[in-house]
DSSP file (Angstrom, degrees, kcal/mol; ACC not computed):
  #  RESIDUE AA STRUCTURE BP1 BP2  ACC     N-H-->O    O-->H-N    N-H-->O    O-->H-N    TCO  KAPPA ALPHA  PHI   PSI    X-CA   Y-CA   Z-CA
    1    1 A M              0   0    0      0, 0.0     2,-0.1     0, 0.0    83,-0.0   0.000 360.0 360.0 360.0 133.5  -14.1  -23.6   10.7
    2    2 A D     >  -     0   0    0      1,-0.1     4,-2.1     4,-0.0     3,-0.2  -0.440 360.0-110.5 -86.2 163.4  -10.5  -23.2   11.8
    3    3 A A  H  > S+     0   0    0      1,-0.2     4,-2.4     2,-0.2     5,-0.1   0.842 114.9  56.5 -62.2 -36.2   -8.3  -20.2   11.0
    4    4 A A  H  > S+     0   0    0      2,-0.2     4,-1.1     1,-0.2    -1,-0.2   0.902 108.7  46.6 -65.0 -40.2   -6.1  -22.0    8.5
    5    5 A T  H  4 S+     0   0    0     -3,-0.2     3,-0.5     1,-0.2     4,-0.3   0.920 113.6  48.5 -66.3 -43.6   -9.1  -23.0    6.4
    6    6 A L  H >< S+     0   0    0     -4,-2.1     3,-1.3     1,-0.2     6,-0.3   0.880 105.5  59.4 -63.1 -38.0  -10.5  -19.4    6.6
    7    7 A A  H 3< S+     0   0    0     -4,-2.4    -1,-0.2     1,-0.3    -2,-0.2   0.801 107.7  44.8 -63.4 -30.3   -7.1  -18.0    5.6
    8    8 A V  T 3< S+     0   0    0     -4,-1.1    -1,-0.3    -3,-0.5    -2,-0.2   0.387  83.3 123.6 -96.4   4.4   -7.0  -19.8    2.3
    9    9 A S    X>  -     0   0    0     -3,-1.3     4,-1.1    -4,-0.3     3,-0.8  -0.428  63.8-137.1 -64.1 134.5  -10.6  -19.1    1.4
   10   10 A P  H 3> S+     0   0    0      0, 0.0     4,-2.0     0, 0.0    -1,-0.2   0.745 102.5  66.2 -64.8 -20.4  -10.8  -17.3   -2.0
   11   11 A F  H 3> S+     0   0    0      2,-0.2     4,-2.2     1,-0.2     5,-0.2   0.858  95.9  54.2 -69.1 -33.8  -13.3  -15.0   -0.5
   12   12 A V  H <> S+     0   0    0     -3,-0.8     4,-2.0    -6,-0.3    -1,-0.2   0.913 109.1  48.6 -64.4 -41.7  -10.7  -13.5    1.8
   13   13 A M  H  X S+     0   0    0     -4,-1.1     4,-2.3     2,-0.2    -2,-0.2   0.893 110.4  51.2 -64.5 -39.6   -8.5  -12.8   -1.2
   14   14 A L  H  X S+     0   0    0     -4,-2.0     4,-2.0     2,-0.2    -2,-0.2   0.870 107.4  52.8 -67.3 -35.4  -11.5  -11.2   -3.0
   15   15 A V  H  X S+     0   0    0     -4,-2.2     4,-1.4     2,-0.2    -1,-0.2   0.916 108.9  50.6 -62.9 -41.5  -12.2   -9.0    0.1
   16   16 A A  H  X S+     0   0    0     -4,-2.0     4,-1.4     1,-0.2     3,-0.4   0.925 110.6  48.1 -62.2 -43.9   -8.6   -7.9   -0.1
   17   17 A W  H  X S+     0   0    0     -4,-2.3     4,-2.1     1,-0.2    -1,-0.2   0.837 106.0  58.7 -65.7 -31.3   -8.9   -7.0   -3.8
   18   18 A S  H  X S+     0   0    0     -4,-2.0     4,-2.1     1,-0.2    -1,-0.2   0.839 102.1  53.9 -66.5 -30.6  -12.1   -5.1   -3.0
   19   19 A V  H  X S+     0   0    0     -4,-1.4     4,-2.3    -3,-0.4    -1,-0.2   0.863 105.6  52.9 -69.7 -35.7  -10.1   -2.9   -0.7
   20   20 A V  H  X S+     0   0    0     -4,-1.4     4,-2.1     2,-0.2    -2,-0.2   0.928 109.3  49.5 -61.3 -44.0   -7.7   -2.2   -3.5
   21   21 A L  H  X S+     0   0    0     -4,-2.1     4,-2.4     1,-0.2    -2,-0.2   0.891 108.2  53.6 -62.0 -39.6  -10.7   -1.2   -5.6
   22   22 A L  H  X S+     0   0    0     -4,-2.1     4,-2.4     1,-0.2    -1,-0.2   0.919 108.1  50.1 -58.9 -44.3  -11.9    1.0   -2.7
   23   23 A A  H  X S+     0   0    0     -4,-2.3     4,-2.4     2,-0.2    -2,-0.2   0.877 108.3  52.9 -64.0 -37.8   -8.5    2.7   -2.7
   24   24 A V  H  X S+     0   0    0     -4,-2.1     4,-2.9     2,-0.2     5,-0.2   0.934 109.5  49.1 -61.6 -45.4   -8.7    3.3   -6.5
   25   25 A H  H  X S+     0   0    0     -4,-2.4     4,-2.0     1,-0.2     5,-0.2   0.918 109.6  51.5 -60.2 -43.3  -12.1    4.9   -6.0
   26   26 A I  H  X S+     0   0    0     -4,-2.4     4,-3.0     1,-0.2     5,-0.3   0.927 113.0  45.5 -60.7 -44.4  -10.8    7.2   -3.2
   27   27 A G  H  X S+     0   0    0     -4,-2.4     4,-2.3     1,-0.2    -2,-0.2   0.925 112.0  50.4 -64.2 -44.9   -7.9    8.3   -5.5
   28   28 A L  H  < S+     0   0    0     -4,-2.9    -1,-0.2     1,-0.2    -2,-0.2   0.817 118.4  40.0 -64.5 -29.4  -10.2    8.8   -8.5
   29   29 A Q  H  X S+     0   0    0     -4,-2.0     4,-1.0    -5,-0.2    -2,-0.2   0.890 120.9  39.6 -84.0 -42.8  -12.5   10.9   -6.4
   30   30 A S  H  X S+     0   0    0     -4,-3.0     4,-2.7    -5,-0.2     5,-0.2   0.861 106.6  58.9 -83.2 -35.2  -10.0   12.9   -4.3
   31   31 A I  H  X S+     0   0    0     -4,-2.3     4,-2.5    -5,-0.3     5,-0.2   0.958 110.7  40.1 -64.1 -52.2   -7.2   13.7   -6.7
   32   32 A P  H  > S+     0   0    0      0, 0.0     4,-2.0     0, 0.0    -1,-0.2   0.879 116.1  52.6 -65.0 -33.5   -9.3   15.7   -9.2
   33   33 A A  H  X S+     0   0    0     -4,-1.0     4,-3.0     2,-0.2     5,-0.3   0.919 111.7  45.7 -65.1 -41.8  -11.3   17.3   -6.4
   34   34 A T  H  X S+     0   0    0     -4,-2.7     4,-2.5     2,-0.2    -1,-0.2   0.889 110.9  52.8 -68.3 -39.0   -8.0   18.4   -4.7
   35   35 A L  H  < S+     0   0    0     -4,-2.5    -1,-0.2    -5,-0.2    -2,-0.2   0.887 117.4  38.9 -61.9 -37.3   -6.6   19.7   -8.0
   36   36 A E  H  < S+     0   0    0     -4,-2.0    -2,-0.2    -5,-0.2    -1,-0.2   0.905 128.6  28.7 -79.9 -42.7   -9.7   21.7   -8.6
   37   37 A L  H  < S-     0   0    0     -4,-3.0     4,-0.4    -5,-0.2    -3,-0.2   0.588 109.7-117.1-100.5 -12.0  -10.4   23.0   -5.0
   38   38 A G     X  -     0   0    0     -4,-2.5     4,-1.7    -5,-0.3     3,-0.2   0.020  24.1 -82.4  97.1 158.5   -6.9   23.0   -3.6
   39   39 A S  H  > S+     0   0    0      1,-0.2     4,-2.3     2,-0.2     5,-0.2   0.790 123.7  62.0 -70.8 -27.6   -5.0   21.3   -0.9
   40   40 A A  H  > S+     0   0    0      2,-0.2     4,-0.8     1,-0.2    -1,-0.2   0.904 105.6  47.6 -64.1 -39.1   -6.3   23.7    1.8
   41   41 A W  H >4 S+     0   0    0     -4,-0.4     3,-0.7     1,-0.2     5,-0.2   0.921 110.8  51.7 -63.6 -43.4   -9.8   22.5    0.9
   42   42 A N  H 3< S+     0   0    0     -4,-1.7    -2,-0.2     1,-0.2    -1,-0.2   0.877 112.8  44.6 -62.3 -38.1   -8.6   18.9    1.1
   43   43 A A  H 3< S+     0   0    0     -4,-2.3    -1,-0.2    -5,-0.1    -2,-0.2   0.591 100.5  90.9 -82.2 -10.7   -7.0   19.4    4.6
   44   44 A S  S << S-     0   0    0     -4,-0.8    -3,-0.0    -3,-0.7    -4,-0.0  -0.285  89.8-113.0 -82.4 169.0  -10.1   21.3    5.9
   45   45 A P        -     0   0    0      0, 0.0    -1,-0.1     0, 0.0    -4,-0.1   0.490  46.6-129.5 -77.8  -1.6  -13.1   19.9    7.7
   46   46 A R    >   +     0   0    0     -5,-0.2     3,-1.2     1,-0.1    -5,-0.0   0.856  51.7 155.9  58.1  40.9  -15.1   20.9    4.6
   47   47 A D  T 3   +     0   0    0      1,-0.2    -1,-0.1     2,-0.1     0, 0.0   0.799  65.9  62.1 -64.8 -28.5  -17.8   22.7    6.6
   48   48 A E  T 3  S-     0   0    0      1,-0.1    -1,-0.2     2,-0.0    -2,-0.1   0.537  99.1-135.5 -80.0  -4.3  -18.7   24.8    3.6
   49   49 A Q    <   +     0   0    0     -3,-1.2     2,-0.1     1,-0.2    -2,-0.1   0.797  36.6 174.8  57.0  32.8  -19.8   21.7    1.5
   50   50 A K        -     0   0    0     -9,-0.0    -1,-0.2   -13,-0.0   -13,-0.0  -0.473  12.1-161.4 -67.3 140.8  -18.0   22.9   -1.6
   51   51 A K        -     0   0    0     -2,-0.1     2,-0.1   -14,-0.0     7,-0.1  -0.943  25.6-102.8-121.6 145.9  -18.1   20.4   -4.5
   52   52 A P        -     0   0    0      0, 0.0   -19,-0.1     0, 0.0   -18,-0.0  -0.404  22.3-151.0 -65.4 145.0  -15.8   20.4   -7.5
   53   53 A A        +     0   0    0    -20,-0.1   -20,-0.0    -2,-0.1     5,-0.0   0.612  59.6 110.3 -92.4 -14.3  -17.5   21.7  -10.6
   54   54 A G  S  > S-     0   0    0      1,-0.1     4,-2.2   -22,-0.1     5,-0.2  -0.285  70.2-131.2 -66.6 147.0  -15.5   19.6  -13.1
   55   55 A V  H  > S+     0   0    0      2,-0.2     4,-2.7     1,-0.2     5,-0.2   0.932 106.1  47.9 -63.3 -48.3  -17.3   16.9  -15.0
   56   56 A F  H  > S+     0   0    0      1,-0.2     4,-2.8     2,-0.2     5,-0.2   0.930 112.6  48.2 -61.3 -46.5  -14.6   14.2  -14.3
   57   57 A A  H  > S+     0   0    0      1,-0.2     4,-2.1     2,-0.2    -1,-0.2   0.895 112.8  49.1 -62.1 -40.7  -14.5   15.0  -10.6
   58   58 A G  H  X S+     0   0    0     -4,-2.2     4,-2.4     2,-0.2    -1,-0.2   0.916 112.5  46.8 -65.3 -43.6  -18.3   14.9  -10.3
   59   59 A R  H  X S+     0   0    0     -4,-2.7     4,-2.8     2,-0.2     5,-0.2   0.906 111.5  51.5 -65.1 -40.8  -18.5   11.6  -12.1
   60   60 A A  H  X S+     0   0    0     -4,-2.8     4,-2.0    -5,-0.2    -1,-0.2   0.899 110.7  49.0 -62.7 -39.5  -15.7   10.1  -10.0
   61   61 A D  H  X S+     0   0    0     -4,-2.1     4,-2.2    -5,-0.2    -2,-0.2   0.917 113.4  45.7 -65.5 -44.3  -17.6   11.3   -6.9
   62   62 A R  H  X S+     0   0    0     -4,-2.4     4,-2.3     2,-0.2    -2,-0.2   0.881 111.5  51.9 -68.6 -37.5  -20.9    9.8   -8.0
   63   63 A A  H  X S+     0   0    0     -4,-2.8     4,-2.2     2,-0.2    -1,-0.2   0.897 110.7  49.1 -63.8 -39.1  -19.2    6.5   -9.1
   64   64 A F  H  X S+     0   0    0     -4,-2.0     4,-2.3    -5,-0.2    -2,-0.2   0.906 110.0  50.5 -66.9 -41.7  -17.6    6.3   -5.6
   65   65 A A  H  X S+     0   0    0     -4,-2.2     4,-0.8     1,-0.2    -2,-0.2   0.902 110.3  50.6 -61.7 -40.0  -21.0    6.9   -4.0
   66   66 A N  H >X S+     0   0    0     -4,-2.3     4,-0.8     1,-0.2     3,-0.7   0.907 108.8  51.5 -63.7 -41.9  -22.5    4.2   -6.1
   67   67 A F  H >X S+     0   0    0     -4,-2.2     4,-1.8     1,-0.2     3,-0.9   0.915 105.5  55.5 -58.7 -44.8  -19.7    1.8   -5.1
   68   68 A R  H 3< S+     0   0    0     -4,-2.3    -1,-0.2     1,-0.2    -2,-0.2   0.704  96.8  66.7 -66.0 -19.0  -20.3    2.5   -1.4
   69   69 A E  H << S+     0   0    0     -4,-0.8    -1,-0.2    -3,-0.7     4,-0.2   0.864 116.1  23.6 -69.3 -35.5  -24.0    1.5   -1.8
   70   70 A T  H <X S+     0   0    0     -3,-0.9     4,-2.2    -4,-0.8    -2,-0.2   0.576 101.3  87.1-106.6 -11.8  -23.2   -2.1   -2.5
   71   71 A Y  H  X S+     0   0    0     -4,-1.8     4,-2.5     1,-0.2     5,-0.2   0.903  87.3  51.1 -60.1 -45.2  -19.8   -2.5   -0.9
   72   72 A P  H  > S+     0   0    0      0, 0.0     4,-2.5     0, 0.0    -1,-0.2   0.901 110.1  51.2 -60.3 -37.7  -21.0   -3.3    2.6
   73   73 A A  H  > S+     0   0    0     -4,-0.2     4,-2.7     2,-0.2     5,-0.2   0.922 109.8  49.9 -63.6 -43.0  -23.3   -6.1    1.2
   74   74 A F  H  X S+     0   0    0     -4,-2.2     4,-3.1     2,-0.2     5,-0.3   0.940 111.2  48.4 -60.4 -47.0  -20.3   -7.5   -0.7
   75   75 A I  H  X S+     0   0    0     -4,-2.5     4,-2.5     1,-0.2     5,-0.3   0.939 114.1  46.1 -59.7 -48.1  -18.1   -7.6    2.4
   76   76 A G  H  X S+     0   0    0     -4,-2.5     4,-2.0    -5,-0.2    -1,-0.2   0.918 116.2  44.5 -62.1 -44.6  -20.8   -9.2    4.5
   77   77 A L  H  X S+     0   0    0     -4,-2.7     4,-2.6    -5,-0.2    -2,-0.2   0.923 114.0  49.0 -67.0 -44.4  -21.7  -11.8    1.9
   78   78 A A  H  X S+     0   0    0     -4,-3.1     4,-2.0    -5,-0.2    -2,-0.2   0.920 113.9  45.1 -63.8 -43.8  -18.1  -12.6    1.1
   79   79 A L  H  X S+     0   0    0     -4,-2.5     4,-1.8    -5,-0.3    -1,-0.2   0.875 112.2  52.7 -68.9 -35.7  -17.0  -13.1    4.7
   80   80 A S  H  X S+     0   0    0     -4,-2.0     4,-2.9    -5,-0.3     5,-0.3   0.923 110.7  47.0 -62.6 -43.5  -20.2  -15.1    5.4
   81   81 A L  H  X S+     0   0    0     -4,-2.6     4,-1.9     1,-0.2    -2,-0.2   0.840 108.8  55.1 -68.0 -32.2  -19.3  -17.4    2.5
   82   82 A A  H  < S+     0   0    0     -4,-2.0    -1,-0.2    -5,-0.2    -2,-0.2   0.877 113.9  42.0 -65.2 -36.0  -15.7  -17.7    3.7
   83   83 A I  H  < S+     0   0    0     -4,-1.8    -2,-0.2     1,-0.1    -1,-0.2   0.939 124.9  31.5 -77.1 -48.9  -17.0  -18.8    7.1
   84   84 A V  H  < S-     0   0    0     -4,-2.9    -3,-0.2     1,-0.2    -2,-0.2   0.706 108.6-127.2 -86.5 -18.5  -19.8  -21.2    6.0
   85   85 A G     <  -     0   0    0     -4,-1.9     2,-0.3    -5,-0.3    -1,-0.2  -0.114   4.8-109.9  92.8 165.1  -18.2  -22.4    2.8
   86   86 A D        +     0   0    0      1,-0.1     3,-0.3    -4,-0.1    -1,-0.1  -0.745  33.4 172.5-137.4  83.3  -19.4  -22.5   -0.7
   87   87 A L  S    S+     0   0    0     -2,-0.3    -1,-0.1     1,-0.2    -2,-0.0   0.770  79.4  48.2 -67.9 -26.0  -19.9  -26.1   -1.7
   88   88 A T  S    S-     0   0    0     46,-0.0    -1,-0.2     1,-0.0    -2,-0.0   0.753  97.1-131.9 -86.7 -25.3  -21.5  -25.2   -5.1
   89   89 A G  S  > S+     0   0    0     -3,-0.3     4,-1.8    45,-0.0     5,-0.1   0.288  80.7 108.6  87.0 -10.4  -19.0  -22.7   -6.3
   90   90 A W  H  > S+     0   0    0      1,-0.2     4,-2.6     2,-0.2     5,-0.2   0.855  71.7  57.0 -68.6 -34.1  -21.8  -20.3   -7.2
   91   91 A G  H  > S+     0   0    0      2,-0.2     4,-2.3     1,-0.2    -1,-0.2   0.910 108.0  47.3 -62.3 -41.6  -21.0  -18.0   -4.3
   92   92 A L  H  > S+     0   0    0      2,-0.2     4,-2.5     1,-0.2    -1,-0.2   0.889 110.5  52.7 -66.5 -38.8  -17.5  -17.5   -5.7
   93   93 A T  H  X S+     0   0    0     -4,-1.8     4,-2.4     1,-0.2    -2,-0.2   0.927 110.3  48.2 -60.7 -44.5  -18.9  -17.0   -9.1
   94   94 A G  H  X S+     0   0    0     -4,-2.6     4,-2.5     2,-0.2    -2,-0.2   0.890 110.3  51.4 -63.0 -39.9  -21.2  -14.2   -7.7
   95   95 A A  H  X S+     0   0    0     -4,-2.3     4,-2.5     2,-0.2    -2,-0.2   0.923 111.5  46.6 -64.4 -43.9  -18.3  -12.6   -5.9
   96   96 A W  H  X S+     0   0    0     -4,-2.5     4,-2.9     2,-0.2     5,-0.3   0.896 110.2  54.5 -64.5 -39.1  -16.2  -12.5   -9.0
   97   97 A M  H  X S+     0   0    0     -4,-2.4     4,-2.5    -5,-0.2     5,-0.3   0.942 110.1  46.6 -57.7 -47.4  -19.1  -11.1  -10.9
   98   98 A W  H  X S+     0   0    0     -4,-2.5     4,-2.4     2,-0.2    -2,-0.2   0.951 115.4  45.1 -60.5 -49.7  -19.5   -8.3   -8.4
   99   99 A L  H  X S+     0   0    0     -4,-2.5     4,-1.9     2,-0.2    -2,-0.2   0.929 115.5  45.1 -63.8 -47.3  -15.8   -7.5   -8.4
  100  100 A V  H  X S+     0   0    0     -4,-2.9     4,-2.6     1,-0.2     5,-0.2   0.924 114.5  48.8 -64.1 -44.0  -15.3   -7.6  -12.2
  101  101 A C  H  X S+     0   0    0     -4,-2.5     4,-2.2    -5,-0.3    -1,-0.2   0.891 109.9  51.9 -63.6 -38.1  -18.5   -5.6  -12.9
  102  102 A R  H  X S+     0   0    0     -4,-2.4     4,-0.9    -5,-0.3    -1,-0.2   0.862 111.2  48.0 -67.4 -33.6  -17.4   -3.0  -10.3
  103  103 A I  H >< S+     0   0    0     -4,-1.9     3,-0.5    -5,-0.2    -2,-0.2   0.932 114.0  45.7 -68.7 -45.8  -14.0   -2.6  -12.0
  104  104 A V  H 3X S+     0   0    0     -4,-2.6     4,-1.3     1,-0.2    -2,-0.2   0.832 105.2  64.2 -65.7 -32.5  -15.6   -2.3  -15.5
  105  105 A Y  H 3X S+     0   0    0     -4,-2.2     4,-2.7    -5,-0.2     5,-0.3   0.847  90.8  66.0 -60.6 -36.7  -18.1    0.2  -14.1
  106  106 A I  H <X S+     0   0    0     -4,-0.9     4,-2.8    -3,-0.5     5,-0.2   0.948 104.8  38.3 -58.4 -57.6  -15.5    2.8  -13.3
  107  107 A P  H  > S+     0   0    0      0, 0.0     4,-2.0     0, 0.0    -1,-0.2   0.859 115.6  55.2 -65.7 -30.7  -14.3    3.7  -16.8
  108  108 A L  H  <>S+     0   0    0     -4,-1.3     5,-2.5     2,-0.2     4,-0.5   0.926 112.4  42.4 -63.9 -43.0  -17.8    3.4  -18.1
  109  109 A Y  H ><5S+     0   0    0     -4,-2.7     3,-1.1     3,-0.2    -1,-0.2   0.932 113.8  50.7 -68.3 -45.7  -19.1    5.9  -15.6
  110  110 A L  H 3<5S+     0   0    0     -4,-2.8    -1,-0.2     1,-0.3    -2,-0.2   0.838 111.6  48.8 -63.2 -31.5  -16.1    8.3  -16.0
  111  111 A A  T 3<5S-     0   0    0     -4,-2.0    -1,-0.3    -5,-0.2    -2,-0.2   0.557 111.9-122.3 -83.3  -8.4  -16.6    8.2  -19.7
  112  112 A G  T < 5 +     0   0    0     -3,-1.1    -3,-0.2    -4,-0.5    -2,-0.1   0.814  50.3 164.7  74.3  30.4  -20.3    9.0  -19.4
  113  113 A I     >< -     0   0    0     -5,-2.5     4,-0.6    -6,-0.2    -1,-0.2  -0.725  21.4-155.5 -86.0 113.5  -21.4    5.9  -21.3
  114  114 A P  T  4  +     0   0    0      0, 0.0     2,-3.2     0, 0.0     3,-0.2  -0.278  63.7  13.9 -82.2 172.9  -25.1    5.2  -20.6
  115  115 A Y  T  > S+     0   0    0      1,-0.3     4,-2.5     2,-0.1     5,-0.2  -0.273 120.7  59.1  64.3 -61.3  -27.0    1.9  -20.8
  116  116 A V  H  > S+     0   0    0     -2,-3.2     4,-2.4     1,-0.2    -1,-0.3   0.922 105.1  51.8 -61.3 -41.7  -23.9   -0.3  -21.0
  117  117 A R  H  X S+     0   0    0     -4,-0.6     4,-2.3     1,-0.2    -1,-0.2   0.909 109.2  49.8 -59.2 -42.7  -22.9    1.2  -17.6
  118  118 A S  H  > S+     0   0    0      2,-0.2     4,-2.3     1,-0.2    -1,-0.2   0.882 109.5  51.2 -65.1 -38.5  -26.4    0.3  -16.2
  119  119 A L  H  X S+     0   0    0     -4,-2.5     4,-1.9     2,-0.2    -1,-0.2   0.893 109.8  49.9 -65.2 -39.1  -26.1   -3.2  -17.5
  120  120 A V  H  X S+     0   0    0     -4,-2.4     4,-1.9     2,-0.2    -2,-0.2   0.901 109.2  51.8 -66.0 -40.0  -22.7   -3.6  -15.9
  121  121 A W  H  X S+     0   0    0     -4,-2.3     4,-2.2     1,-0.2    -2,-0.2   0.920 108.2  51.6 -61.1 -43.0  -24.2   -2.3  -12.6
  122  122 A L  H  X S+     0   0    0     -4,-2.3     4,-2.7     1,-0.2    -1,-0.2   0.868 106.1  55.9 -61.3 -35.9  -27.0   -4.9  -12.9
  123  123 A G  H  X S+     0   0    0     -4,-1.9     4,-2.0     2,-0.2    -1,-0.2   0.901 107.0  48.7 -61.5 -41.0  -24.3   -7.5  -13.4
  124  124 A S  H  X S+     0   0    0     -4,-1.9     4,-1.7     2,-0.2    -2,-0.2   0.898 111.6  49.4 -67.1 -38.4  -22.7   -6.5  -10.1
  125  125 A L  H  X S+     0   0    0     -4,-2.2     4,-2.3     1,-0.2    -2,-0.2   0.898 108.1  54.0 -65.0 -40.4  -26.1   -6.7   -8.4
  126  126 A A  H  X S+     0   0    0     -4,-2.7     4,-2.5     1,-0.2    -1,-0.2   0.894 104.7  55.4 -60.2 -39.4  -26.7  -10.1   -9.9
  127  127 A G  H  X S+     0   0    0     -4,-2.0     4,-2.2     1,-0.2    -1,-0.2   0.918 108.2  47.7 -58.9 -44.0  -23.4  -11.2   -8.4
  128  128 A L  H  X S+     0   0    0     -4,-1.7     4,-2.4     1,-0.2    -1,-0.2   0.897 111.0  51.3 -63.9 -39.5  -24.6  -10.1   -4.9
  129  129 A L  H  X S+     0   0    0     -4,-2.3     4,-2.6     2,-0.2    -2,-0.2   0.878 108.6  51.1 -66.6 -36.9  -27.9  -11.9   -5.5
  130  130 A V  H  X S+     0   0    0     -4,-2.5     4,-2.0     2,-0.2    -1,-0.2   0.930 110.9  48.6 -63.3 -45.0  -26.1  -15.1   -6.4
  131  131 A M  H  X S+     0   0    0     -4,-2.2     4,-1.4     1,-0.2    -2,-0.2   0.911 112.4  49.1 -60.8 -42.0  -24.0  -14.9   -3.3
  132  132 A T  H  X S+     0   0    0     -4,-2.4     4,-2.1     1,-0.2    -2,-0.2   0.917 108.0  53.6 -63.1 -44.5  -27.1  -14.3   -1.2
  133  133 A A  H  X S+     0   0    0     -4,-2.6     4,-2.8     1,-0.2    -1,-0.2   0.878 104.5  55.3 -60.4 -38.4  -28.9  -17.3   -2.8
  134  134 A V  H  < S+     0   0    0     -4,-2.0    -1,-0.2     1,-0.2    -2,-0.2   0.887 111.5  44.7 -62.3 -37.9  -26.0  -19.6   -1.9
  135  135 A L  H  < S+     0   0    0     -4,-1.4    -1,-0.2    -3,-0.2    -2,-0.2   0.827 118.3  42.7 -75.3 -31.3  -26.4  -18.5    1.7
  136  136 A I  H  <        0   0    0     -4,-2.1    -2,-0.2     1,-0.1    -3,-0.2   0.880 360.0 360.0 -83.3 -39.5  -30.1  -18.8    1.8
  137  137 A F     <        0   0    0     -4,-2.8    -3,-0.2    -5,-0.2    -2,-0.2   0.445 360.0 360.0-102.4 360.0  -30.7  -22.0   -0.1
């Protein structure tokens, strides 16, 4: 595959949007933690392992940790599909499923909404499995 073909792959664009989502997670996690624990804590090496006690900050931190569990798989699958191609279109569908579900997951987690949040997480996992199936079969 030549560079020009790879450059116009929709998977490359989805990887870029996933980095925007990563930045949103970093902001949602770090801003409330810094407001609660102070800028000196933020600038420190955090050797004391202090965690914010606020509900929102805790949820944002856990949502970010959850995101990081599947993010490497998404990146690997999306870039693999960009390289080998996706003749069926199912890989792109799976990538969009993962991205949309991960976006929807954030407010559900921050609001503390159970069950629906878990279903949305399963949707994101299904997206990864669809992407995987396209590469395997």
